[in-house]
TIRO-2110 file (N, C-alpha, C; in Angstrom, 1 decimal):
// TIRO-2110
52.9, 61.6, 5.2, N, 1, A
53.4, 60.5, 7.0, CA, 1, A
52.4, 58.4, 5.4, C, 1, A
53.0, 58.5, 5.6, N, 2, A
51.6, 56.7, 5.8, CA, 2, A
51.6, 56.5, 7.0, C, 2, A
50.5, 56.1, 7.3, N, 3, A
49.7, 55.9, 8.5, CA, 3, A
49.9, 54.2, 8.1, C, 3, A
49.8, 53.3, 10.2, N, 4, A
49.7, 51.6, 9.8, CA, 4, A
48.7, 51.8, 10.4, C, 4, A
47.7, 50.9, 10.2, N, 5, A
46.5, 51.5, 10.7, CA, 5, A
46.3, 49.6, 10.2, C, 5, A
47.0, 48.9, 10.0, N, 6, A
46.4, 47.9, 9.8, CA, 6, A
47.2, 46.1, 10.4, C, 6, A
46.5, 45.1, 11.3, N, 7, A
47.2, 44.8, 11.7, CA, 7, A
47.1, 43.0, 11.4, C, 7, A
47.6, 42.0, 10.7, N, 8, A
47.1, 40.6, 10.8, CA, 8, A
46.9, 39.8, 11.9, C, 8, A
46.5, 39.0, 12.1, N, 9, A
46.6, 37.7, 13.6, CA, 9, A
46.3, 36.6, 12.9, C, 9, A
46.8, 35.6, 13.3, N, 10, A
46.4, 34.1, 12.5, CA, 10, A
46.4, 33.9, 13.7, C, 10, A
44.8, 33.8, 14.1, N, 11, A
44.4, 32.5, 15.4, CA, 11, A
43.9, 31.2, 14.9, C, 11, A
43.8, 30.7, 16.5, N, 12, A
43.2, 29.3, 16.0, CA, 12, A
41.1, 29.3, 16.0, C, 12, A
41.7, 30.7, 16.9, N, 13, A
39.5, 30.6, 17.0, CA, 13, A
39.4, 32.2, 16.7, C, 13, A
39.4, 32.7, 16.1, N, 14, A
38.9, 33.9, 15.4, CA, 14, A
37.8, 34.6, 16.0, C, 14, A
36.8, 34.1, 16.3, N, 15, A
35.3, 34.7, 17.0, CA, 15, A
36.0, 34.7, 18.1, C, 15, A
36.2, 34.1, 18.6, N, 16, A
36.7, 34.1, 20.7, CA, 16, A
37.5, 35.4, 20.7, C, 16, A
38.6, 35.1, 20.2, N, 17, A
40.2, 36.3, 20.4, CA, 17, A
38.6, 37.9, 20.3, C, 17, A
37.8, 37.9, 19.4, N, 18, A
38.0, 38.9, 18.5, CA, 18, A
36.5, 39.2, 19.7, C, 18, A
36.0, 38.3, 20.5, N, 19, A
35.4, 39.0, 21.4, CA, 19, A
36.0, 39.1, 22.5, C, 19, A
37.3, 38.7, 23.0, N, 20, A
38.0, 39.1, 23.9, CA, 20, A
38.7, 40.3, 23.4, C, 20, A
37.9, 40.6, 23.0, N, 21, A
38.6, 41.6, 22.3, CA, 21, A
37.4, 43.4, 22.5, C, 21, A
36.5, 42.7, 22.2, N, 22, A
35.5, 43.0, 22.1, CA, 22, A
34.7, 43.9, 23.6, C, 22, A
35.3, 42.6, 24.2, N, 23, A
35.0, 42.7, 25.8, CA, 23, A
35.8, 43.5, 26.2, C, 23, A
37.3, 43.4, 26.0, N, 24, A
37.4, 43.7, 27.5, CA, 24, A
38.2, 45.3, 26.6, C, 24, A
37.8, 44.8, 25.3, N, 25, A
38.0, 46.7, 25.1, CA, 25, A
37.7, 48.0, 24.0, C, 25, A
36.6, 47.4, 23.7, N, 26, A
35.4, 48.2, 23.6, CA, 26, A
35.2, 48.1, 22.0, C, 26, A
35.9, 46.7, 21.4, N, 27, A
36.2, 47.2, 20.0, CA, 27, A
35.1, 46.4, 19.4, C, 27, A
35.3, 46.9, 17.6, N, 28, A
34.1, 46.8, 17.3, CA, 28, A
34.1, 45.4, 16.5, C, 28, A
32.9, 45.0, 15.7, N, 29, A
33.1, 43.4, 15.0, CA, 29, A
32.5, 44.6, 13.8, C, 29, A
34.0, 43.8, 12.9, N, 30, A
33.4, 45.0, 11.0, CA, 30, A
32.9, 44.5, 10.6, C, 30, A
33.1, 42.8, 10.6, N, 31, A
33.2, 41.8, 9.1, CA, 31, A
33.9, 40.6, 9.8, C, 31, A
32.8, 39.2, 8.6, N, 32, A
33.3, 38.3, 8.7, CA, 32, A
33.7, 37.6, 7.9, C, 32, A
34.6, 37.0, 7.6, N, 33, A
33.8, 36.3, 6.0, CA, 33, A
35.2, 35.1, 6.2, C, 33, A
35.4, 33.7, 5.4, N, 34, A
35.8, 32.3, 5.4, CA, 34, A
36.7, 32.1, 7.0, C, 34, A
35.6, 33.2, 7.5, N, 35, A
36.0, 32.1, 8.5, CA, 35, A
37.5, 33.3, 9.5, C, 35, A
37.4, 34.0, 8.9, N, 36, A
38.0, 35.3, 9.8, CA, 36, A
36.6, 36.7, 10.5, C, 36, A
38.0, 37.7, 11.0, N, 37, A
36.9, 38.1, 11.6, CA, 37, A
37.8, 39.5, 11.6, C, 37, A
36.9, 40.4, 11.7, N, 38, A
37.2, 41.8, 11.7, CA, 38, A
36.7, 42.9, 12.6, C, 38, A
37.4, 43.5, 13.2, N, 39, A
37.6, 44.2, 15.1, CA, 39, A
38.5, 45.9, 14.4, C, 39, A
37.5, 46.8, 15.0, N, 40, A
38.0, 48.1, 14.8, CA, 40, A
38.5, 48.9, 16.3, C, 40, A
38.7, 49.4, 16.6, N, 41, A
38.9, 50.6, 17.6, CA, 41, A
38.6, 52.3, 16.9, C, 41, A
38.4, 52.1, 15.4, N, 42, A
37.7, 52.9, 15.4, CA, 42, A
38.7, 54.1, 14.2, C, 42, A
39.8, 53.3, 14.1, N, 43, A
41.1, 54.0, 14.1, CA, 43, A
42.0, 52.6, 12.8, C, 43, A
42.1, 51.4, 14.5, N, 44, A
43.0, 50.6, 14.0, CA, 44, A
42.0, 49.3, 13.6, C, 44, A
42.7, 49.3, 11.7, N, 45, A
41.3, 47.2, 11.9, CA, 45, A
42.4, 46.4, 12.3, C, 45, A
42.0, 45.1, 12.7, N, 46, A
42.8, 44.2, 12.8, CA, 46, A
41.9, 42.7, 12.4, C, 46, A
42.9, 41.9, 11.5, N, 47, A
42.1, 41.3, 11.0, CA, 47, A
42.8, 40.1, 11.4, C, 47, A
42.0, 39.5, 12.2, N, 48, A
41.9, 38.0, 12.8, CA, 48, A
41.6, 36.7, 11.8, C, 48, A
42.7, 36.6, 11.0, N, 49, A
42.8, 35.5, 10.0, CA, 49, A
42.2, 34.3, 11.3, C, 49, A
41.6, 32.9, 10.4, N, 50, A
41.6, 31.9, 10.8, CA, 50, A
42.8, 31.2, 10.2, C, 50, A
43.8, 30.2, 11.1, N, 51, A
45.4, 29.2, 11.1, CA, 51, A
44.3, 28.2, 10.6, C, 51, A
43.8, 27.7, 9.7, N, 52, A
42.8, 26.6, 9.2, CA, 52, A
43.2, 27.9, 7.2, C, 52, A
43.0, 29.1, 7.1, N, 53, A
42.9, 29.2, 5.8, CA, 53, A
44.0, 30.2, 6.2, C, 53, A
45.8, 29.9, 6.9, N, 54, A
47.0, 30.2, 6.5, CA, 54, A
48.1, 28.5, 6.8, C, 54, A
47.5, 27.9, 7.4, N, 55, A
48.0, 26.1, 7.1, CA, 55, A
49.6, 26.6, 7.9, C, 55, A
50.2, 27.1, 7.2, N, 56, A
51.7, 27.2, 6.4, CA, 56, A
52.7, 28.4, 7.7, C, 56, A
51.9, 29.2, 8.1, N, 57, A
51.6, 30.4, 9.0, CA, 57, A
51.7, 30.1, 10.5, C, 57, A
52.6, 30.1, 11.6, N, 58, A
52.3, 30.3, 12.3, CA, 58, A
51.8, 31.6, 13.6, C, 58, A
50.1, 31.3, 13.7, N, 59, A
49.8, 32.5, 15.0, CA, 59, A
50.9, 32.8, 15.3, C, 59, A
49.4, 34.2, 16.1, N, 60, A
50.4, 35.0, 16.3, CA, 60, A
50.6, 36.1, 15.1, C, 60, A
51.0, 37.4, 15.8, N, 61, A
50.8, 38.3, 14.5, CA, 61, A
51.5, 37.9, 13.4, C, 61, A
50.9, 38.7, 11.6, N, 62, A
50.9, 37.1, 10.6, CA, 62, A
52.0, 39.2, 9.9, C, 62, A
51.3, 40.2, 9.8, N, 63, A
51.8, 41.3, 8.9, CA, 63, A
50.9, 42.8, 9.4, C, 63, A
51.6, 43.6, 9.0, N, 64, A
50.3, 45.2, 9.1, CA, 64, A
50.2, 45.6, 8.3, C, 64, A
49.7, 47.0, 7.9, N, 65, A
49.3, 48.1, 6.3, CA, 65, A
49.7, 48.6, 7.3, C, 65, A
50.0, 49.8, 5.4, N, 66, A
50.0, 51.4, 5.9, CA, 66, A
49.2, 51.8, 5.2, C, 66, A
48.6, 52.4, 5.1, N, 67, A
47.7, 52.8, 4.4, CA, 67, A
47.7, 55.3, 3.6, C, 67, A
47.8, 54.8, 2.0, N, 68, A
48.7, 56.1, 1.7, CA, 68, A
47.8, 56.8, 1.1, C, 68, A
48.5, 58.3, 0.9, N, 69, A
48.0, 59.1, 0.6, CA, 69, A
47.9, 58.5, -1.1, C, 69, A
46.8, 58.4, -2.4, N, 70, A
46.9, 58.0, -3.2, CA, 70, A
48.2, 59.0, -4.1, C, 70, A
47.8, 60.2, -3.6, N, 71, A
49.7, 61.2, -4.8, CA, 71, A
50.4, 60.2, -3.7, C, 71, A
50.8, 59.6, -3.1, N, 72, A
51.8, 59.1, -3.1, CA, 72, A
52.8, 57.9, -2.8, C, 72, A
51.2, 57.5, -4.0, N, 73, A
51.8, 55.8, -4.1, CA, 73, A
53.1, 56.2, -4.8, C, 73, A
53.4, 56.5, -6.5, N, 74, A
54.2, 57.0, -7.1, CA, 74, A
56.1, 56.6, -6.4, C, 74, A
56.2, 57.8, -5.6, N, 75, A
57.1, 58.1, -4.6, CA, 75, A
57.3, 57.2, -4.2, C, 75, A
56.6, 57.1, -3.7, N, 76, A
56.8, 55.5, -2.4, CA, 76, A
57.1, 53.5, -3.0, C, 76, A
56.3, 53.7, -4.7, N, 77, A
57.0, 52.9, -5.0, CA, 77, A
58.3, 53.4, -5.6, C, 77, A
58.5, 53.4, -6.3, N, 78, A
60.2, 54.1, -6.4, CA, 78, A
61.1, 53.5, -5.8, C, 78, A
60.5, 54.7, -4.1, N, 79, A
61.2, 54.4, -3.3, CA, 79, A
61.9, 53.1, -3.2, C, 79, A
60.4, 51.9, -2.9, N, 80, A
60.5, 50.8, -3.1, CA, 80, A
61.6, 49.9, -3.8, C, 80, A
61.6, 50.7, -5.0, N, 81, A
62.4, 49.7, -6.2, CA, 81, A
63.4, 50.1, -5.7, C, 81, A
64.2, 51.4, -5.0, N, 82, A
65.2, 51.8, -5.0, CA, 82, A
65.6, 50.5, -3.9, C, 82, A
65.3, 49.6, -3.3, N, 83, A
65.8, 48.5, -1.9, CA, 83, A
65.4, 47.4, -2.5, C, 83, A
64.4, 47.1, -4.2, N, 84, A
64.4, 46.4, -4.7, CA, 84, A
63.9, 45.5, -4.7, C, 84, A
62.4, 45.8, -3.7, N, 85, A
61.6, 45.3, -3.1, CA, 85, A
60.3, 45.7, -3.8, C, 85, A
59.6, 44.2, -4.8, N, 86, A
58.2, 44.6, -5.2, CA, 86, A
57.1, 44.1, -4.4, C, 86, A
56.3, 45.9, -4.9, N, 87, A
54.5, 45.2, -4.5, CA, 87, A
53.9, 44.4, -5.6, C, 87, A
52.8, 43.3, -4.6, N, 88, A
52.5, 42.2, -5.5, CA, 88, A
50.9, 42.1, -4.9, C, 88, A
50.1, 42.0, -5.4, N, 89, A
49.1, 41.9, -5.0, CA, 89, A
48.9, 39.8, -4.0, C, 89, A
48.3, 40.3, -3.2, N, 90, A
48.5, 39.5, -2.3, CA, 90, A
47.6, 38.8, -2.7, C, 90, A
46.1, 39.0, -3.6, N, 91, A
45.0, 38.6, -3.7, CA, 91, A
45.4, 36.9, -5.0, C, 91, A
47.1, 36.9, -5.3, N, 92, A
46.6, 35.9, -6.9, CA, 92, A
46.6, 34.9, -6.4, C, 92, A
47.3, 34.5, -4.9, N, 93, A
46.8, 33.0, -4.3, CA, 93, A
45.9, 33.1, -3.6, C, 93, A
45.4, 33.7, -3.7, N, 94, A
43.9, 33.7, -3.4, CA, 94, A
42.3, 34.6, -3.5, C, 94, A
41.9, 34.3, -4.8, N, 95, A
41.6, 36.2, -6.1, CA, 95, A
40.4, 35.8, -5.4, C, 95, A
39.1, 35.4, -3.9, N, 96, A
38.5, 36.1, -3.2, CA, 96, A
37.9, 37.6, -3.0, C, 96, A
37.4, 38.1, -4.1, N, 97, A
37.4, 39.6, -3.8, CA, 97, A
36.3, 39.9, -2.7, C, 97, A
36.8, 39.2, -1.3, N, 98, A
36.0, 40.0, 0.0, CA, 98, A
36.3, 40.9, 0.8, C, 98, A
38.5, 41.2, 0.1, N, 99, A
39.5, 42.0, 1.1, CA, 99, A
39.4, 43.4, 0.5, C, 99, A
38.0, 44.4, 0.3, N, 100, A
38.7, 45.2, -0.5, CA, 100, A
39.7, 46.7, 0.7, C, 100, A
40.5, 46.2, 1.7, N, 101, A
41.2, 47.6, 1.5, CA, 101, A
42.1, 47.1, 1.0, C, 101, A
43.0, 46.2, 1.1, N, 102, A
44.2, 45.7, 0.3, CA, 102, A
44.6, 45.8, -1.4, C, 102, A
45.0, 46.9, -1.3, N, 103, A
45.6, 47.3, -3.3, CA, 103, A
46.7, 46.7, -3.1, C, 103, A
48.0, 46.3, -2.4, N, 104, A
49.4, 45.1, -2.9, CA, 104, A
49.7, 44.6, -1.3, C, 104, A
51.1, 44.6, -1.2, N, 105, A
51.7, 43.9, -0.6, CA, 105, A
53.2, 44.0, -0.5, C, 105, A
53.7, 43.2, 0.2, N, 106, A
55.4, 44.0, -0.3, CA, 106, A
56.1, 42.9, 1.4, C, 106, A
57.0, 43.2, 0.6, N, 107, A
58.6, 42.6, 2.0, CA, 107, A
59.4, 43.3, 2.2, C, 107, A
59.3, 43.6, 3.6, N, 108, A
60.5, 45.1, 4.2, CA, 108, A
62.0, 44.2, 3.6, C, 108, A
63.3, 45.2, 4.3, N, 109, A
64.3, 44.0, 4.1, CA, 109, A
64.7, 43.4, 5.2, C, 109, A
63.8, 43.0, 5.7, N, 110, A
64.0, 41.8, 6.6, CA, 110, A
62.6, 40.4, 6.4, C, 110, A
62.3, 41.1, 5.6, N, 111, A
61.0, 39.6, 5.0, CA, 111, A
59.5, 39.6, 5.6, C, 111, A
59.3, 40.6, 6.4, N, 112, A
58.9, 41.5, 7.5, CA, 112, A
57.4, 41.9, 6.5, C, 112, A
56.5, 41.4, 6.2, N, 113, A
55.2, 42.2, 5.3, CA, 113, A
54.8, 43.4, 5.4, C, 113, A
54.4, 43.0, 5.0, N, 114, A
53.1, 44.6, 5.0, CA, 114, A
52.0, 45.0, 4.1, C, 114, A
51.1, 45.3, 4.2, N, 115, A
50.4, 46.2, 3.0, CA, 115, A
50.3, 47.0, 3.2, C, 115, A
49.6, 47.7, 1.7, N, 116, A
49.9, 49.0, 1.0, CA, 116, A
48.0, 48.7, 1.0, C, 116, A
47.5, 50.1, 0.9, N, 117, A
46.2, 50.7, 0.6, CA, 117, A
45.8, 52.6, 0.5, C, 117, A
45.2, 52.5, -0.5, N, 118, A
45.4, 53.9, -0.6, CA, 118, A
44.0, 54.1, -0.1, C, 118, A
43.0, 52.5, 0.1, N, 119, A
41.7, 52.7, 0.2, CA, 119, A
40.5, 51.9, 0.1, C, 119, A
39.5, 51.3, 0.0, N, 120, A
38.5, 50.5, -0.1, CA, 120, A
38.9, 50.3, -2.4, C, 120, A
39.2, 48.9, -2.4, N, 121, A
39.5, 48.7, -3.8, CA, 121, A
37.7, 48.3, -4.2, C, 121, A
37.8, 48.8, -5.4, N, 122, A
36.2, 48.8, -6.1, CA, 122, A
36.1, 47.1, -6.3, C, 122, A
35.6, 46.5, -5.7, N, 123, A
35.3, 45.2, -6.1, CA, 123, A
34.6, 44.7, -6.9, C, 123, A
33.4, 44.9, -6.6, N, 124, A
32.4, 45.0, -8.1, CA, 124, A
33.1, 45.7, -9.3, C, 124, A
33.9, 46.1, -9.7, N, 125, A
35.0, 46.7, -10.9, CA, 125, A
35.3, 45.3, -11.2, C, 125, A
36.4, 44.9, -10.2, N, 126, A
37.0, 43.8, -10.3, CA, 126, A
36.5, 42.2, -10.2, C, 126, A
35.2, 42.0, -10.1, N, 127, A
34.9, 40.5, -10.6, CA, 127, A
34.2, 41.2, -12.3, C, 127, A
33.4, 41.6, -12.4, N, 128, A
33.9, 41.7, -13.5, CA, 128, A
35.0, 41.7, -14.7, C, 128, A
35.8, 41.5, -14.0, N, 129, A
37.2, 41.9, -15.1, CA, 129, A
37.1, 40.1, -16.1, C, 129, A
END
């Protein structure tokens, strides 16, 4: 079964919001890039995206992400195709190789975006392509 292990929030002040979750819930900051901050509770990863990086998107929850077993990928993608859903590389519009966990993204039947990952991407390999 796929597991939801990622949520992305768009915020005006990601650093302040990350420290709020760190302070109140003991979450840990795991990374920073381009004004964005990543935090975790050890299971769920939360990407706090700076509003300036997605100015056309409202603040608040932006998308969620599934982690799937690599062996299930073909079957899941086939089922998505049966619903006319096409996975896409979310880095096509922003190719900076500093987001290692997202392989593909898609929209569900009501246009809610979700990410799909089987683990970390090999960023060094991608940079050399």
